[in-house]
Phi, psi and omega in degrees: 000128181275171186295319182297317179295319178298317178295321179298318182287341178260316183287323181304303179296324179298313179292327176295316179296318179296322177299314180297318179296321179290328174296317176298319179295324177298314180294321182289344175293341177282345183236081185291346182274004180294128179281097184292347180276356183250155176290138006266359185295330180297331178292335176271321185290313189301311182282341185260332187298321178301321178291321182289324178298314180297323181286326179295334177292329180270318182237096180289165177303139182257116181061031181083003181253124179275113182261001183297325176297327178293318179298314182290326175298317178296318179294318179294319178296318178297315179297319180296317180292319181292327182268320191241357182293181183300325177251026184290158183299319181287335177285332183277346181287000000 
């Protein structure tokens, strides 16, 4: 198995899972009373919150709406397409 195939098999699912988690975070911004410290919400909160905290320092909530999950969903989707899409960098290697 070559390096590109190994990267495709590891990065692909990781970016897919992160995309799904950020979609959940986008939906959960509509429900601020969700207890993120309890199961199953901690499974969504724990892997995404470090990225969102760093982004909130640069882009604060606008009108009380946190847009950082939307930004990260876009970035993860872009990275996935650039690396693993039909014309992706890892596919061309």
